[in-house]
N, C-alpha and C positions, 0 to 999 in steps of 0.2 A: 504493500500500500504506500502511496505517496504521502508526504507530510500533510498536504491539504486534505486527503481522504481520512487520515488518522484524526485530524482536528475535527472534522465534520462528524465522525462517529462519536468522539468524546462529547461534543456539544449536544448531539441528539440524546445521548444517555443522560446528561445532566438535565436537559429540558424534560425528559420523561419522568425523572425523579421529582423535579419541581412541580410538574402537573399532578403527580400522585399526591404530593403533600398538600397542594392547593385544594384538590377536590375533597379529600377525606379528613384532613386534620387542620382545623382552624388554628391550633396552637403553633403550627409551622408556617403560618401565613408570611411572616418576615423572611423565612428561608425560601419560600416559594417565589417571592417577588424580588429577591436579591439578584444582582448580576452574577453571571456564571463565574467570571474570573475572581470574584470575591469569596466564593465558597468552594472552589473545586480543588484546593490543595488539601493534603492529608490532615493537617492540623485543624483547618476550618470545618471540615466534614465531621471529624471526631467531636469537636466542640458542640456542633449542632445535634448530632445523633446520639451521643453517649447519654444525655439526660433522659431520653425517651424510654418508656417501659418496654419490656420484651415483647408484649403482645402487639404494640404499635409497630415496632421494628419488623416483626414477622409479617404483619399485614402489608407493609410497604414492599418487603422482599417478595411476598406472594403476588402482589399487584404487578411487579416488574418481572415476574416469571423467573425468579432466582431460586425459589424453594418450592417443593411440591405442596399442594394444599393439604394432603393427607398427613403431613408431618407437624401439624400445629401443636398437637399434644405431646410430641416427642421433645420435651424440654432439655433432656440430657444431650441429645444429638444437636439440636439447634438452640443453644443457649444465647444469652444476650451478647456476650463478647464475640461469639462467632458471627452473629447477625450484623453487629457493628462493623466487624472486620470485612465481612462480605460486601456490605454496601460501600464502605470506604474504598476497598480495592477495586470495586466495579466502576466507581465514579471519579476517583482521584485523577488529577491531571498528571500524565506521565511525561517526564522530561524527554524531549526529543534527542535522539542520538546525534543528529546533525547540529542541534543547538549546543549540546555539550561539547562537541568537537570545535565549534566556532569560538567557544569561550575558553578553550584549552590553550595554555602557553605552548609554543612550539619548541622552546629551548628547555632542556632538562635542568632541574635545580638540584641542590645538594641532597634534598630529601629523596629524590628518585634515583640519582646516580649511584648512591651507596646503599640502596635498599636491595638486599640479596634476594628478597622474595620476588622482586620485579626484574632486576638485572642480575643474573647469576655471576658470581665472581670467577676468578681465574681457576680456583680449585674446586669448582662445582663438579661433583662426581656422578651426577645423573640419577642418584637414588630417589631424591624427592621429586614431587610433581610440581611443575611451575605453572602458574595460572596465566599462560600466554595464549593469545589467539593464534591459531595455526592456519597456514595456507592449505586449502583443500585442493582436491582434484576437481571439484565442482563447486560452483557458487550460485546463490539464489539470483542475484542481480549484479549489475555493474557497481552499484553502491556498496554491496556486500564485499565484492572483490577489492574495491578501493579502500574500504575501511580496514580490512584485514592487512592489506599492504601498508597502510598508514601506521597501524600499531606496531607491526613487526619492524618496519624501517626505523621508526622512532626508537625502539628498544635497541636495535643493532647499533645505531649511531650513538646512543647513550653509552653503550659499552665502550666504544672507541674513545669517546670524550673522557670517560673516567680514566683511561690509561694515560691520555695526554695531560690531564690535570695533575695526576699523581706524579708523572715524570717531571713536569714543570716545577712543582712545589719542592720536590726532592732536590732539584738542581739549584733552586734559589736559596735553599737552606735558611728559612726565616727563623729568627729567635727574638725574644722579648726580654730586655733587661728590666730592672726594678721600676724604672720611670714609666713603663707601659708602652713606650714607642716600639713599633715593630721594625727590626733591621733585617737586612738580607746579606748573609755572609757568602752567598754563592752567585752563580751567573747562569742564565738560561737563554738559549737562542730564541726560543718561542714564547718567552714571557718577560715582561719588564715591570718594575715597580711603578705605580701610578703616583705622579706628583700632585695632581688635583683632579677632582671629578665633580661635575655640576650638571644638574638638569637645567636645560636652557629653554625648553618649550614643552608644554602639556596642552595639546589641542582639545577643543570641546568634543564630546562624544557625537557620533553620528546618530541620526534619528532612530529610536528603537533600541539603542545600545547604551550600556552603562560605562563601558571602558572608554578611555580617551581614544580619539581617532589617530593620534600621533604623539609619540614621546621622544624628544631629542635630548641628547646629552653631549657634553664636551669632555674628552679624556685627554689629559696632558701627561706625557711621558718624556723622560730625558734619554736620548739615544746617543750617549757617549760610548759608542761601540766601534768595532772594526767597520770599515767602509762597506764591505759586502753584506754584513748583517744589517747595517743601518739602511742600506738600499732595499733590503727585503722588507723592512718595516715601512719604508716610505712608498713601497709599491703596493701596499694594501689598497685594493680596488673597491669600487662601489659594489655592494652586495656581499663582500667577504664577511664571514662570521668570526667574531672574537668573543672571549669570555672575560667577565669581570669577577674577580675573586676577592673575598675578604679572608685574610689569614691572620689569626691571633693565637700564636703558639703559647704554651704554658711559660710562665715567668721562670727565668734561670739567670744565674750570675755570669755565665759565659756561654758562648755558642757551643752546642754539643749535638750529637746525633739524636734522632727521635726514638722514643720508647714505643716499639710496635707490639708490645704485649697487649696494648689496647687497640681498638680499631683505628683505621687510618685517619678518619675525620677528627677524632679526639686527640690523636697523637700529634698531629701537625697544627691543630687549632683551626681547622677550616670552618668558617662560620657560614659563608654563603657563596653560591655560584649563580651568576646571571648571564644569559647570552645577550648579544647585541649585534647589530648589522652595521657595517661601516658605510657611511654616506660619502665620506671623503676626508682628505686632510685639509686643514685650514691654511690659507696663506697668511702673510704678515698683517694683512688688513682684516683678517677674521672671516674671509669668504672661502667657501668650499672650492678646491681646485678641481675644475671640471675635466673629465677625460675627453680627448679630441686629438686631431692631427698635430696640433701645436705641442712643442715640448713643454713640460711643466716648469714653473718658475724655480729658480735656485733659492732655497731658504738658508738664512744665516743661522749659526749656532747649532746646538744639539736638541733644543726643546721643540717638540712637535705636538700639535693639538689635533686630535681626530674627532670629527663629528660622527656620532653613532646614533642609531635608532634602536630604542628599547622595545621589548615585546609589550604591547599595550595591555593584553590580558594579564600578563604577569605583574605589570605595574599596578593594575587595579587591585589584584589580590594582595600585593605587598602594602598598598596604602590602607586597605581595609584592616590588615593585620596590625599596621602601625596605629591606626585609629583606636584599635582595641587594646592598646598598651604595649604592643610589641616593638622591637628595635627597627629603626629605619635603616634598611640595608644600603640605601643609596647614599648614606653619609659615611660609609665605612670601607668602600672598595680600596684595596691597596695593590692589586696585581692585575695587569692586562695581559691576557694570553691569546695568542693567535694559533692557527693550525695550518697544516700543509693544504694548499688549494685543492689537490686531487681528492682529499678526504673530507672536504669541508662543504659539500653541496647539499647536506641533509636538510637544511632549512628551506632551500628553494624547492626541493622535492616535496617536503611535507606541506608547504604552503600551496603548491600547485595541486596536490592531491585534494586538499581541502577546498580549493576553488572549484575543482572538477565536481566534487560532491555537491557543491552549491549551485551548479549550473546543469543545463541539459547535456548530458554526456551521451553522445551518439557516435558509435563506431560503425565501420562499414558492415553491411549485412553479411558478407562472406567471412568476417572475422568474429562476429558477435557470439555465436554458439561455441566456437573454438576457444575463445577466451574464458567463457563460463564453464567449459568442460563438458559440453553436450554435443551429441551428433558425431558424425564421422570426421576425424581430423583431416582426412584426404578430400573433404568436400571443397576446400579452398584451392585445391590444385587446379591448374588451368584446364586439364582434360575434363574436369567435372563442372566447370563454370559454363553457364548457359550462353554468355556473350563472348566466349573465347573465339577469336578469329582463326579461321583455318585456311584462308586464301589471301594471297598478296602480301604476306609478311615481308617487310623490307629488312633484309639482314645487312644492308649497307656493305661495309668492307670486312665483315666477319670472316669470309672465306678468301684465301689468298689466290685461289685458282679453282677451276672446275673440278680438277682431280681432288683437291682438298675437300670440296663440297661432297663429292661422291664418297670419299672415305669417311666423311663425318656422319653418314647415315648407313651403317653396315646392315641394319635390319630393314631398310626400306628399298624399294625399287625407285631408282632415280630416272625420271622421265623428262624429256625436252620437247618443246613445241615443234611442229612439223616445219615451220618456216624459219627455224633458227639454224644458222650455219655454224660450222665448227669454229670459225674465226670469231663469231659473236659470243662464244661461251667464255667471257671474261668477267671478272668481278666489276661491279656489284651485282647481286642477284636478289630477285623476289621469289619467295617459295610459297607454294600451296600444298597442303597436306590432304591426302585422300585416305580416309579410314578404311579398315577392312570390312568388306561387305559379305563375301562368301568365305566359307571355311577353307583353310589351306592357302588362302590368298595373302600376300604380304602387303603391308601398307606402302603407299607410294608418295614420292615427293616430286611435284611438278616444278621444274626450274624455268624461271623467266628472267633472262638477263636484260638489263636495261643500261642505257648509256647515261653516265653522269654528265650533266650539262657543265660545260666549261664556264668558269666565272670571270674570265678576263684573259687578255693576251700577255699578262706579266707572269713571271715565274712565281711571284708571291701569291698569285691567285690559285695555284695548284693546291688542292686540299691534302692535308696529312692523311696517311693511311695506316691501318692496323698492320703490324708485322708479326703478330703472334699466331702460330699455326695451332688453332684450338683443336683439342681432341674431341671424339664423339660425345663423351660425357659432358665436356664443357659446352659444346654446341647445344646439347639438350638443355643445359642450365640457362644458356642465353635465350633459347626459345621460350622457356618457362618464364624467365624474367621479363620478356617483352609482352607476354600474354597477361590478361587480367587475372588477379588472384594472388595467392601467397606462394612465394618461392623461398626455400631454405637451402643454401649451399653450404655443405659441410665437407671438410677435408683437412688433413694435416698441413703444417706450414710448408710453403714452397710448391703447392699444387696448383697455383694460378687462380685462387679465389678472387683476389683483387683485380687481376686482368679481366676475368669474366664480368665482375661488377662494373668495371669501367666500360667494357664493350656494351653491356646492357644499357648503361646511361647514354652512350653515344647513339645507339640504335633508336632508343626512345626519342632522343633529341631530334633526330632526322625524320623518323617515321611519324611522330606526333608533335609538330613544331608548336602547336597551341598549348601543349601540356607543360606543367612545371614539375620539377623533381626535387625532392628534399633528401639530402644526405646527412645521416647522423652516425657519429662514431663515439667510442668511449673516451678517446684522448685526442689531444691536438696532434700528436705524432702520427697516429693512424690517419687522421684527416689530411695531414700534409702529404703523406705517401699517396693517398688516393687522388689528391688534387694534382700532384705532379704528373701522374699517369693520364689524367683527363686532359691536361694541357698538351700532351703529346698526340692527342687525337684531333679529329676535325670538328672541334667545338669552338664557336666564336667566343673569344674571351669577354666580349661585352655582356654575354649572358651568364657569366660565372660570378658568384658572390660567396664570400666566406664571412660568416658572422662569428663574433667572439674574439678571444685573444689567441695568440699562438701563431699568427700568420708570419711573424718574424723568422720562424724556423724554416719557412719554405725556401728551398734552394732555387730561387728565382728572383730577378730584380723587380718583377711585377708585384704590385700590391693589390690583393684581392679582398681587402677589408672594405667596409662600407665607404669610408672616406677615400680610400685608394681608388675604388671603382668610380666614384663621383669625379675625382680628379682625372681619371682616365677618359671618362665620357666627355668632360669639358675640353680636354686636350685633343681628343679624337674629333670633336665637333669643329674646332679651329682648323684641324688638318683637312677635313672634308670640305669646309667652306673655301679653303685655298684651292681645292680641286674644282669647286664650282666656279671660282673666279677665273681659273685657267680655262675652263670650258667656255665661260662667257667671252673671254678674250679671243679664243680661237674661232668663235662663231660671229664675232663682231657685233655683239649685243651691247647696247649702252644701258647705263643705270647701275645702281649699287645692289645688284641681285644677290651678292654673297655676304650681305650684312647680318642676316639672321637665318635660322632654319625656316622661318615662315616665308621670307622673301625668296629663299632658294626653292621652296615648294611651288610658289607661283611661277618661277622661272622654268622649272621642270614641266609644269602643266602647259604653259603657253608657248614656250620656245623649243624645249627638247622633244616633248611628245609629238608636237605637230611636225617637226622635221623627220622624226622616225617614221611616222605614219605615211608622210609623203614618199619617203624612201621605199617603204614596203609596197606602196601602190604602184611604183614604177617597176618593181621587180616582179611583174606578173607575166605569165606566158613564157616564151622562149627567152631565157636570160643568157647573155654573153658574159664570159668571165671578166672581161675588162670593165663591163658596166657596173659590176658589184663594187669595184674599187673606185671608179670615177664618180659614181653617184653617192657614195657613202658620206654623210654630212659631218662626221666627227673624225675624219682622217687626221686632221691637224692636231687634234687633242691627243691622239695616240702616236705622235711622231717619235716619242722616246721609247718605243718598244724595243726589246733586245734585237739586234740585227738591223734595225731601222726599217724593215719591210713588214707592213701589217698584213697584206694579202700576197700570197705566193703566186697566184694566177695560174695554178696548175689544174684546179678542179672547181667546178661551179659549187658542188656540195661543200667542199672544204672551205671555200671563201664565204659561202653563205653562213656556215657554222661559225666562222671567225667573226662575221658581222654581228650575229646573234650574241656571241660571247662578249663582244665589246659593248653591246646594248645592255646585257646583264650587268656588266661592270659599272656602267653609268647608272643604271637603275638602282643598284645596291647602294651607291653613294647617297642618293636621295631617300632611299628607304631608311637608312641609318639616321639621316638628318631628321626625318619625320619622327623617329623614335626618340631622338635627343631633344626634340622641341620642348618637351615638358621641363627639361632642365634649364631652359631659358626663362620659362614662365615662373618656375619656383625659384625664389631668390635665396632662401635660407638653406644652410647646409643640412639641417634636420629634415626639412621637407623633401629635399633631394634624396637623402638616404632612405627615407620612408618610401618614396616613389620607386626607388631602385629595388627595394625588398618586395614591394607589393606588385609591381608591374613589369619592370625591365628585366630582372634576372630570371632565367629559365632553370638554372641549376643552383640551388642554395645549399650551402654546407654549414654544419655546426656540430658541436659536441652535445651529448645528452645533458650535460650540466647546463650549458647555455640554453638549451630547449626548456629546461625546468625553470631557469631564471627568468626567461623572457616570454613564457607561454602567454601570460595575460596581455602583455604589450603587443605581441604579434597577432593574437586573435582580435584585439581591439582595432589594430591597424587594418584588418581585413586581409591578412596573409592567407593565400590559397595555394594548394599543391595537389597534384593528381597521383603522384608516385612517391614512394619513400623507400630509401635503401639504407639499411643499417649494416655498417661494416664491423666485423668482430663483435657481433651481438652477444656471443656467449660470455663475453667479459663484462657485460652490462647487466645490472639487476633487472628482473622482469618488469618492475614498475617503471624503471627508467626507460625501457623500450616502449612502454604503453603511453607515456606522456607525449612523445613526439607525434603519435597518431592523432592527437587531439589539439594540435597547434592551430587549427582553423575552426571557426564556428560553423555549425551545421546550417544548411539552407533548407528550410521547410522540413526539418527533422530528418535530413538526409546528409550523409557524409560522402563527399565527392571522391574519396580515395579509391583508386582503381587497382593499383598493384603495389 
């Protein structure tokens, strides 16, 4: 049942109880006329029902069909206490699981981290039973699946955080002399003593909530450390998670080791642990240093101030505890601890899971039952999909030759069309698959070679080609990846899984140019390896985009980050406008047509298209070889072709193809300028990067951590994709592979993911 349906059932039950009280018992008139919310909690119901005699309670229960009428005299079985409990249990307002989740702090505290009943310690022997939610083989709903993953991921990250906190405190070696001041006799790379801590903003709650909508704080630390460690602290990015600790060890005359005969928390004097999210480091004027293409300012001295965001739910609980007479933990923090970035994405994942549980969670139809553990797992294979294409699959440059193609399908009969000559059997190929109809018959592959259109007369116009001779198994994986459905490629290292993945991406890019592909990996290193291989194939780099950090490790001078791609587009635009200017000069057209993409578009429409159409109209009927060259209107523009001769004059067909090739080259210039026109209209860097993500890029790559961090932002921007590829998915947790599937909002309760 949905939250709305559950609430409706509860209100119907309460109204039925009030009607029964109103009709039969004048003494309960106040109860019958009260608002539901004022009487539907357990305490209010007990207060109203407990004073009533047993006979009245029984009549109410009988009227509501909660007890049989024949049991009225059975006072032992249906006593007053049981009847009160029955009515209260039936009508009390039950706390929503989702509401409890929304009010739960995402960061673990000292009460949870060292509770052996919740998070077992290092020496847990497995004899006792732990009250942990388990991942099942089957789930009731996607909400159930997400909730179990939420709890388990939270506990797993808590265990890792405990180890990091203990290690940091042991290295810092805190001790407290008689004056009560805490001193640190050691040093830790991942933790630093806090100079000062202050809450700088507590925003008003949102409507319907009691916790603040935002809590900001400033943490000051002294980084008088080695340069490399200091740089690590200064590189703390937005969304990085840190922990604020209060350590108050037992008083001693001199620093000494800890007495671990007692538990760790008491031995080191650990009072509190609170998580926070870094918003940024402050500059000398007190403003957050924003991330961007510009280098960060150089700060003087060793004192650094970090602006952090506290957990609003935790802050509300702490303030309620303080109001009740407890200690204010925000006045006592003395250690700031950071964690390694690879291990520190738990908050983003938990927050994203919670957001998904609060939204309409729609997964593709072919994955829904598989995720929940129902039906046949093979139902998502392309052979079992209803809309799987069997004809005209464009394998692009997958096959190096016709012999390679024939050897790639050993269990199929390879057929070629009647009108295809042996000389025409060269890559690329389109394949159609004929299934087995009669017993004993082998499946067949019908080969249709096609000629790749030349993109221009220059050597740089020649497309890059695949050079990997794929095996039959790899070809089957490529076919499966190109088809709708789920494809899982498994194999030991060195078996070409990445090469297959890259070829699938390239084939989809050329076969379905209107579709967009999302690439997700577990680490920046895996993403870089994949990107370097994609760049070696025939994929236009203007359609490539890399989100997140780590692009500096790419072994290329090209920058595929958001700002790098915007700069590339702007530079490419100027380069193309120079080509337009050259074209204008060679045609003798006056005016500033190469000023913007818009003016270039009009120039193409009124000057270029008209000349090309006139040229085509003249080449009708019997065409002489010399006419193709003499009438060609853009001959002067292509004077710089290698060899200096645009048309060879040997064959009409060859020269016509060369003229078409030149036209495609010119057409591509204006096609790109039309795509880049939006970057002229959008003036801010932020708007340009968003347009790049949402519209321009066809292949978008990111890590699973970045997907979890930016899921809400990407969905709000309107990010869409049709295909998703996960590299080395076995190294990613199941829930971290699930989140990227939902980076886009459903349209009419439908997820557009195809493969």
